[in-house]
N, C-alpha and C positions, 0 to 999 in steps of 0.2 A: 446874704446867705452865709451860713457858718462853714468854713473850710476845714474845720478840725482844730484850728489854732486861734482864729479870730474872725470877727465879722467882716465880710468883704461887700462893699457897695456896688450894686449893679447899675450900670448906665446904658444909654442907647436903647431904650425901650421903644417899641412900636405900639401906639395906642390907635385902635381903629373902632369906629362906630358903625353899627349896621341896623337897618330897620327890618324887622320880620314882617312879611306881607300881611295886610288886614285879614283878620280871622274872625268868624262867628264863634262865640263861646256859649253853647247851650247851657241852660239851667241844670244845676246839680250833675255836672259832668267834670271829668279829669282828662286832660290831654297831655301826652307826651310828644313834644315838638323837637324836631332837629333842624338846625340852620346849618347849611354847608358853608364853611368859612375857610378859604384857602389861607394857609399859613398858620392856622391855629394848631396847637399841640396840646398833649395832656398836661404839659407843665405851664401853659398859658393861664392867665387869670381871666375870668369871664364874669360878667354881671348881666342881668337882665332886668329891665324896668318897664313898667307899663306906661305908654305914651298917650298924651292927650289931656285935654282940660275937661274933666268930668264934673257935671253940676253937683253930683253926689258921688262919694267914693264907692266904686264898683266892688261887689263881693267877690273879687278874684284874688287868689293867692298864688304867688310863684313859689313852689314847694321845693325845687331842686334845680340846681345848675350845675352842668358838668362840661368842662372843656375836654375835648377829644381831639384826635388827630383829624384835622380837616373839617371839624364841626363843632358846634355847641348844642348840647341837648338840655332841655328844660322842661319841667312839669308845671302845668298850670291848672288850677282847680277853681271852678265856679261854685262857691258855696251857697248860692241863692237857690232856693227851691222853685222859684217861678220866673226869674229874670234871665232872658238871653241877651248877651251883649253882642252887638253887631259892628263889624269893622274895627275890631280891637287890634291896635299895633303894640308891638314890643321893640324896645331899644336894646341891642346887644352890644356891649362894649368889651373889647378884648385887648389884653396887654400881653405882649410877648417880647 
């Protein structure tokens, strides 16, 4: 980070990996999901990835990820007009 004079390297980060419980994503829908994560703050870094080996890439887009105090909120959109995905898992990684 920039301290006003020079760049300062941050050390001693905590990296955590979480799995959001399996979820059915209905066709042509958008979901706003919130995962409660102890220790997460609004200054944490958060990423969300789709988990699994899919025979064909699903028509699912993670549109937004937000680190919050005690939680990570993300928006998932199924852009398929006909396909419902069952048991879809998401990996959440936080760095603080």
